[in-house]
SEFI-246965 format. One record per residue: residue number from 0; residue in one letter; y, x, z of N, C-alpha, C in turn. Coordinates in pm, whole numbers, plus 50000, padded with zeros to 5 digits. Layout:
<rs>
{r NUM,A,{Y,X,Z},{Y,X,Z},{Y,X,Z}}
...
</rs>
This chain:
<rs>
{r 0,P,{49879,50079,50000},{50000,50000,50000},{50127,50084,50000}}
{r 1,A,{50122,50208,50049},{50244,50290,50055},{50302,50312,49916}}
{r 2,E,{50214,50330,49816},{50263,50354,49681},{50333,50231,49625}}
{r 3,R,{50289,50114,49664},{50346,49991,49612},{50471,49948,49688}}
{r 4,C,{50509,50021,49789},{50627,49985,49869},{50737,50087,49849}}
{r 5,G,{50747,50142,49730},{50844,50246,49703},{50986,50195,49686}}
{r 6,R,{51003,50079,49626},{51137,50028,49600},{51192,49956,49723}}
{r 7,P,{51322,49962,49741},{51382,49900,49861},{51344,49754,49881}}
{r 8,A,{51343,49674,49775},{51309,49532,49789},{51165,49515,49836}}
{r 9,E,{51075,49597,49782},{50934,49589,49824},{50918,49634,49969}}
{r 10,R,{50991,49740,50008},{50984,49786,50147},{51037,49679,50242}}
{r 11,A,{51146,49615,50202},{51204,49510,50286},{51107,49393,50300}}
{r 12,A,{51041,49355,50191},{50945,49245,50197},{50828,49282,50286}}
{r 13,M,{50777,49405,50273},{50664,49449,50355},{50706,49454,50502}}
{r 14,S,{50827,49503,50529},{50878,49506,50667},{50884,49364,50724}}
{r 15,G,{50926,49270,50642},{50931,49130,50686},{50794,49076,50721}}
{r 16,L,{50694,49111,50640},{50557,49067,50669},{50505,49130,50798}}
{r 17,I,{50533,49258,50817},{50490,49326,50939},{50558,49264,51060}}
{r 18,Y,{50688,49237,51049},{50760,49176,51161},{50706,49036,51190}}
{r 19,A,{50671,48961,51086},{50613,48827,51107},{50479,48838,51181}}
{r 20,A,{50398,48939,51146},{50271,48960,51216},{50296,48996,51362}}
{r 21,I,{50396,49080,51387},{50430,49118,51524},{50475,48995,51603}}
{r 22,R,{50555,48910,51541},{50599,48787,51607},{50481,48697,51641}}
{r 23,L,{50387,48687,51547},{50268,48605,51570},{50184,48661,51684}}
{r 24,I,{50162,48792,51684},{50084,48855,51791},{50154,48840,51926}}
{r 25,S,{50287,48839,51926},{50361,48827,52053},{50338,48691,52119}}
{r 26,R,{50286,48595,52045},{50258,48462,52101},{50121,48454,52168}}
{r 27,I,{50038,48554,52143},{49907,48559,52209},{49933,48601,52354}}
{r 28,P,{49879,48531,52451},{49899,48573,52591},{49858,48720,52608}}
{r 29,L,{49936,48792,52686},{49915,48935,52703},{49773,48967,52751}}
{r 30,S,{49721,48888,52844},{49586,48915,52895},{49482,48900,52784}}
{r 31,L,{49496,48799,52700},{49404,48781,52588},{49423,48893,52486}}
{r 32,G,{49547,48932,52463},{49576,49041,52370},{49509,49170,52411}}
{r 33,R,{49507,49196,52541},{49441,49318,52590},{49291,49314,52564}}
{r 34,V,{49232,49196,52578},{49089,49181,52548},{49066,49200,52398}}
{r 35,L,{49151,49138,52315},{49139,49154,52171},{49158,49300,52129}}
{r 36,G,{49248,49369,52197},{49269,49511,52169},{49146,49594,52199}}
{r 37,K,{49080,49559,52307},{48955,49629,52342},{48849,49606,52235}}
{r 38,V,{48840,49482,52188},{48744,49450,52081},{48780,49526,51954}}
{r 39,L,{48908,49527,51919},{48952,49601,51801},{48919,49749,51815}}
{r 40,G,{48944,49804,51930},{48914,49946,51954},{48767,49977,51937}}
{r 41,R,{48683,49889,51988},{48539,49912,51973},{48496,49902,51828}}
{r 42,L,{48560,49814,51751},{48530,49806,51608},{48571,49935,51538}}
{r 43,V,{48688,49986,51572},{48737,50110,51512},{48641,50225,51541}}
{r 44,L,{48585,50227,51660},{48491,50333,51698},{48368,50337,51607}}
{r 45,F,{48333,50223,51549},{48215,50217,51462},{48247,50251,51317}}
{r 46,L,{48375,50255,51283},{48413,50287,51146},{48411,50439,51126}}
{r 47,P,{48368,50482,51009},{48371,50627,50983},{48512,50672,50941}}
{r 48,A,{48609,50651,51030},{48749,50680,50999},{48778,50830,51013}}
{r 49,S,{48847,50884,50915},{48879,51028,50919},{48976,51060,51033}}
{r 50,R,{49066,50967,51066},{49162,50992,51174},{49091,51005,51309}}
{r 51,T,{48983,50929,51326},{48905,50938,51449},{48843,51077,51461}}
{r 52,K,{48794,51128,51349},{48735,51262,51349},{48842,51368,51373}}
{r 53,V,{48960,51349,51313},{49071,51444,51332},{49113,51446,51478}}
{r 54,S,{49126,51328,51540},{49168,51325,51680},{49064,51391,51770}}
{r 55,L,{48936,51369,51741},{48832,51434,51821},{48838,51586,51803}}
{r 56,R,{48856,51630,51681},{48866,51775,51656},{48987,51835,51728}}
{r 57,N,{49099,51764,51727},{49219,51813,51797},{49194,51823,51948}}
{r 58,I,{49129,51723,52004},{49097,51726,52147},{49004,51843,52177}}
{r 59,Q,{48903,51861,52094},{48808,51971,52114},{48877,52106,52103}}
{r 60,N,{48970,52119,52007},{49042,52246,51990},{49132,52278,52109}}
{r 61,R,{49196,52177,52166},{49293,52199,52273},{49230,52195,52412}}
{r 62,L,{49138,52103,52433},{49085,52081,52566},{48934,52102,52577}}
{r 63,G,{48871,52134,52466},{48726,52147,52460},{48664,52228,52571}}
{r 64,P,{48713,52351,52596},{48650,52431,52701},{48656,52365,52840}}
{r 65,S,{48763,52293,52869},{48773,52233,53001},{48701,52098,53009}}
{r 66,L,{48689,52028,52895},{48625,51896,52896},{48476,51901,52861}}
{r 67,G,{48440,51992,52774},{48304,51994,52722},{48291,51890,52611}}
{r 68,P,{48184,51894,52534},{48167,51801,52421},{48167,51654,52462}}
{r 69,D,{48098,51622,52571},{48093,51482,52615},{48228,51434,52665}}
{r 70,G,{48299,51519,52737},{48431,51484,52787},{48530,51462,52674}}
{r 71,A,{48522,51546,52571},{48612,51531,52455},{48583,51400,52382}}
{r 72,K,{48457,51367,52366},{48421,51240,52301},{48468,51121,52384}}
{r 73,R,{48453,51130,52516},{48496,51022,52605},{48648,51005,52598}}
{r 74,L,{48723,51115,52602},{48869,51108,52593},{48913,51049,52459}}
{r 75,N,{48850,51090,52351},{48882,51037,52218},{48855,50887,52212}}
{r 76,R,{48743,50845,52270},{48709,50703,52274},{48814,50624,52353}}
{r 77,E,{48853,50676,52468},{48954,50608,52550},{49089,50602,52479}}
{r 78,M,{49123,50707,52407},{49249,50710,52333},{49249,50603,52223}}
{r 79,I,{49139,50591,52151},{49129,50490,52045},{49139,50349,52105}}
{r 80,L,{49070,50326,52215},{49078,50195,52282},{49221,50166,52328}}
{r 81,H,{49289,50270,52377},{49427,50254,52423},{49519,50215,52308}}
{r 82,F,{49509,50286,52195},{49594,50254,52080},{49565,50114,52027}}
{r 83,A,{49439,50075,52024},{49403,49941,51978},{49463,49835,52071}}
{r 84,R,{49459,49860,52201},{49519,49766,52296},{49670,49756,52274}}
{r 85,M,{49732,49869,52243},{49877,49869,52220},{49916,49784,52099}}
{r 86,V,{49825,49770,52001},{49852,49684,51886},{49884,49542,51932}}
{r 87,F,{49820,49499,52039},{49841,49364,52092},{49945,49360,52204}}
{r 88,E,{49977,49475,52263},{50076,49478,52371},{50219,49494,52319}}
{r 89,V,{50239,49587,52228},{50374,49621,52182},{50451,49500,52130}}
{r 90,P,{50390,49408,52056},{50468,49291,52012},{50531,49211,52125}}
{r 91,H,{50478,49225,52246},{50533,49151,52361},{50671,49203,52402}}
{r 92,I,{50716,49311,52342},{50855,49355,52363},{50949,49242,52323}}
{r 93,L,{50907,49162,52224},{50989,49048,52181},{51005,48943,52291}}
{r 94,N,{50915,48943,52388},{50920,48845,52497},{50988,48898,52622}}
{r 95,M,{51019,49026,52625},{51079,49087,52744},{51223,49045,52763}}
{r 96,H,{51258,49026,52890},{51398,49007,52929},{51409,49046,53076}}
{r 97,Q,{51530,49051,53128},{51551,49095,53265},{51467,49017,53365}}
{r 98,G,{51450,48888,53340},{51380,48803,53436},{51229,48822,53441}}
{r 99,N,{51170,48876,53335},{51024,48892,53336},{50978,49037,53318}}
{r 100,L,{51070,49129,53330},{51038,49270,53310},{50923,49317,53400}}
{r 101,H,{50917,49264,53521},{50813,49303,53616},{50672,49268,53567}}
{r 102,K,{50659,49175,53472},{50527,49139,53418},{50473,49248,53325}}
{r 103,Y,{50563,49332,53276},{50524,49430,53175},{50520,49574,53227}}
{r 104,V,{50613,49607,53314},{50620,49745,53365},{50655,49744,53513}}
{r 105,V,{50618,49852,53579},{50657,49874,53717},{50742,50000,53718}}
{r 106,L,{50866,49988,53758},{50955,50103,53765},{50947,50159,53908}}
{r 107,E,{50890,50277,53919},{50877,50340,54050},{50985,50446,54066}}
{r 108,N,{51032,50463,54187},{51135,50563,54219},{51259,50548,54131}}
{r 109,E,{51293,50425,54103},{51409,50394,54021},{51537,50450,54081}}
{r 110,E,{51539,50461,54214},{51659,50510,54282},{51694,50654,54239}}
{r 111,N,{51595,50733,54203},{51622,50870,54157},{51700,50869,54026}}
{r 112,L,{51663,50782,53936},{51735,50770,53810},{51875,50714,53834}}
{r 113,Q,{51885,50614,53921},{52016,50556,53955},{52110,50664,54010}}
{r 114,K,{52056,50747,54098},{52133,50854,54160},{52184,50953,54055}}
{r 115,A,{52097,50990,53962},{52136,51082,53855},{52242,51021,53765}}
{r 116,L,{52228,50893,53734},{52324,50826,53646},{52461,50810,53712}}
{r 117,K,{52464,50797,53844},{52591,50782,53914},{52680,50905,53902}}
{r 118,K,{52620,51020,53869},{52698,51143,53852},{52781,51139,53723}}
{r 119,G,{52752,51041,53636},{52831,51024,53514},{52800,51123,53403}}
{r 120,K,{52692,51194,53413},{52658,51293,53311},{52534,51253,53231}}
{r 121,G,{52481,51135,53258},{52360,51092,53191},{52238,51149,53259}}
{r 122,A,{52124,51126,53201},{51998,51176,53256},{51903,51201,53140}}
{r 123,F,{51815,51294,53160},{51716,51329,53059},{51579,51297,53117}}
{r 124,I,{51505,51210,53049},{51372,51172,53094},{51272,51228,52994}}
{r 125,L,{51185,51312,53040},{51083,51371,52954},{50949,51311,52995}}
{r 126,T,{50878,51259,52897},{50748,51199,52925},{50654,51225,52810}}
{r 127,G,{50529,51209,52836},{50428,51222,52731},{50383,51084,52688}}
{r 128,H,{50287,51082,52599},{50231,50956,52555},{50129,50909,52658}}
{r 129,L,{50182,50862,52770},{50099,50813,52879},{50127,50664,52895}}
{r 130,G,{50022,50587,52910},{50041,50443,52924},{50101,50385,52797}}
{r 131,N,{50173,50277,52812},{50236,50214,52697},{50381,50262,52691}}
{r 132,W,{50404,50372,52622},{50537,50433,52615},{50637,50342,52543}}
{r 133,E,{50591,50254,52456},{50683,50160,52390},{50736,50059,52492}}
{r 134,F,{50650,50012,52582},{50696,49923,52690},{50795,49997,52778}}
{r 135,M,{50762,50122,52812},{50848,50199,52901},{50987,50216,52841}}
{r 136,A,{50992,50252,52714},{51122,50272,52648},{51200,50141,52642}}
{r 137,A,{51132,50032,52608},{51200,49902,52602},{51250,49862,52741}}
{r 138,A,{51167,49882,52842},{51206,49844,52979},{51326,49925,53027}}
{r 139,L,{51325,50055,53003},{51438,50138,53046},{51565,50102,52970}}
{r 140,S,{51550,50073,52842},{51664,50033,52761},{51720,49899,52810}}
{r 141,L,{51633,49807,52841},{51676,49676,52892},{51740,49690,53030}}
{r 142,R,{51682,49771,53114},{51729,49787,53252},{51857,49869,53265}}
{r 143,F,{51867,49976,53184},{51980,50069,53201},{52073,50073,53081}}
{r 144,S,{52049,49995,52981},{52124,49991,52855},{52129,50129,52791}}
{r 145,R,{52241,50186,52770},{52262,50306,52688},{52148,50408,52699}}
{r 146,L,{52057,50401,52604},{51940,50486,52605},{51920,50541,52464}}
{r 147,S,{51883,50666,52454},{51845,50726,52327},{51699,50766,52337}}
{r 148,I,{51625,50739,52232},{51481,50766,52229},{51451,50859,52113}}
{r 149,V,{51384,50969,52141},{51339,51059,52035},{51202,51010,51989}}
{r 150,A,{51189,50985,51860},{51063,50933,51807},{51037,50990,51669}}
{r 151,R,{50911,51015,51643},{50870,51059,51510},{50865,50936,51421}}
{r 152,P,{50934,50939,51307},{50927,50823,51216},{50784,50803,51166}}
{r 153,F,{50746,50678,51146},{50615,50647,51090},{50614,50688,50943}}
{r 154,D,{50501,50734,50896},{50488,50775,50756},{50503,50656,50662}}
{r 155,F,{50455,50540,50702},{50464,50418,50622},{50601,50356,50648}}
{r 156,R,{50690,50368,50551},{50831,50331,50572},{50854,50187,50617}}
{r 157,P,{50782,50088,50563},{50803,49951,50614},{50767,49938,50763}}
{r 158,L,{50662,50006,50808},{50627,50003,50950},{50733,50076,51032}}
{r 159,D,{50784,50187,50979},{50890,50260,51049},{51014,50172,51066}}
{r 160,R,{51050,50102,50962},{51167,50014,50967},{51147,49905,51073}}
{r 161,T,{51028,49848,51077},{50997,49743,51174},{50997,49797,51316}}
{r 162,M,{50936,49913,51336},{50931,49972,51470},{51069,50015,51517}}
{r 163,R,{51154,50063,51427},{51292,50096,51466},{51364,49970,51514}}
{r 164,R,{51340,49860,51446},{51401,49733,51485},{51352,49691,51624}}
{r 165,L,{51223,49706,51648},{51166,49669,51778},{51214,49764,51888}}
{r 166,R,{51215,49894,51859},{51255,49993,51959},{51403,49982,51995}}
{r 167,S,{51484,49937,51902},{51628,49928,51930},{51669,49787,51972}}
{r 168,R,{51572,49703,51997},{51597,49563,52035},{51698,49547,52148}}
{r 169,F,{51694,49636,52246},{51783,49626,52361},{51896,49729,52355}}
{r 170,G,{51926,49777,52235},{52039,49865,52215},{52010,50014,52216}}
{r 171,A,{51884,50053,52222},{51851,50196,52224},{51884,50261,52090}}
{r 172,E,{51933,50383,52099},{51956,50463,51979},{51825,50538,51951}}
{r 173,I,{51780,50534,51827},{51657,50602,51788},{51695,50733,51719}}
{r 174,I,{51649,50844,51776},{51676,50976,51720},{51549,51028,51656}}
{r 175,P,{51552,51055,51525},{51432,51110,51461},{51394,51245,51523}}
{r 176,K,{51265,51266,51538},{51213,51387,51604},{51261,51516,51538}}
{r 177,Q,{51261,51519,51405},{51304,51640,51335},{51452,51666,51365}}
{r 178,K,{51482,51785,51409},{51619,51828,51439},{51685,51741,51546}}
{r 179,A,{51607,51696,51642},{51658,51605,51746},{51746,51676,51849}}
{r 180,M,{51725,51806,51870},{51799,51875,51976},{51949,51864,51960}}
{r 181,R,{51999,51876,51841},{52143,51866,51819},{52195,51729,51861}}
{r 182,R,{52124,51623,51824},{52165,51487,51859},{52153,51462,52009}}
{r 183,I,{52050,51521,52072},{52031,51502,52215},{52151,51561,52289}}
</rs>
């Protein structure tokens, strides 16, 4: 599909379809979505997908000696299940607001961030891909407003356009990963 979405009108139409799918998924109750995500993840595990093999190889290259072959396979399996669950969780950003934020995320030690922000110089939050980072970014943007997020653009441009729209829903500035230091 990437080849067929080269022209702006085609990309816009594809982005619209993706956004419509996200809106539809956001109507599935979150608890049911998590179950569906688990099912999707298990289906993906049975597919001979090259990305699954690449992720396993990357884990083995980086963590293999400390995890062992079984540990690397287990971590890869958990990662795939996590990403599949996020397919059904991330659309719920459309349902987030100040009044229901607690249903999606738990902000711990928030007072430390408040204290840093009171100095008037901003704050830098560094995190890895732990948990649902899309929820975390949306929650922090909703809770604290002026937020900038460094993100790698998606290779599939219509999906990137849709995710930028979702990520900036609460006013966050999206900074592309390449050459981000200057913007930061």
